[in-house]
N, C-alpha and C positions, 0 to 999 in steps of 0.2 A: 280390371284393372285398369279403365277408362279414368275413373275419379283418381287412381293414383299416378296415373299420368298428368291428368292436372294440376294436382295440388303439389305433385315433384318438379313437375316442369322437367320431366329426363326424355330423353327419347327411348321411344318401344322397347326398341332390341336391349339398350342399357337396364331398363328397369327389369326385365323379363331374364337377364342373366340373372339379375341381384335377386332377384323370388325362387330362381332356380337353386341358387345357392344355400338360401334361407330356408327351402322345405328340405334340400339334402342334410341341412345339419337340425333339420324338427324345431327351427325357431317359429316358421307359419306352418299354417295348414292351409289347403287349396280344396276348393268346393266348385264343381263346374256344373252348371244349370244350361244346358246347349251352346249358343254362345260366350255366355257370362262365366268368368268366374270371380270368385269370393276369396279372397285371402283374411284371414286373421291369426293373429300371435295363439300360439300353442299352448300356453302356458301364462297364467296372468301374473307370475312374477319378471316375466321379459318385459314389462310396461315397465316395471319398478327401476327394473336395473338400468333399460334405457334412459328413463327418467333422472336414473342418479349420474348416469354417464353425460348426458346432455347439462347437468348444475356443474359436475366439474371441468366440463372443458369451457362452459361458460366464465366459469371463475375465473378459469385460469387464463384465458383469453383477457379479461377485464384486467388480469395482473401485468401479462404484457403491453397493453394498451397503456396501461398507467407509467410504466418502465419507461416505454418508449415518447412518451409525452414529456416527461422528465428528460432523456436524452436531449430529445430537440430543443428544451432549455436552454441547454448548456452552451 
């Protein structure tokens, strides 16, 4: 979890809550070894789904930015 905290820059309690929800919905699995907990996606297609969602959101934001830029020129 420490590498996730560094990468995401979230508070530990918030990350822990998110991971708990993802585990409850079988999106990720976790393995404990001593104090270390390792998380991984539970199915390979989840990564594809998230990449597609990210692509859609980035495209949508780009359209909004262009619209705002055009509106600012008026």
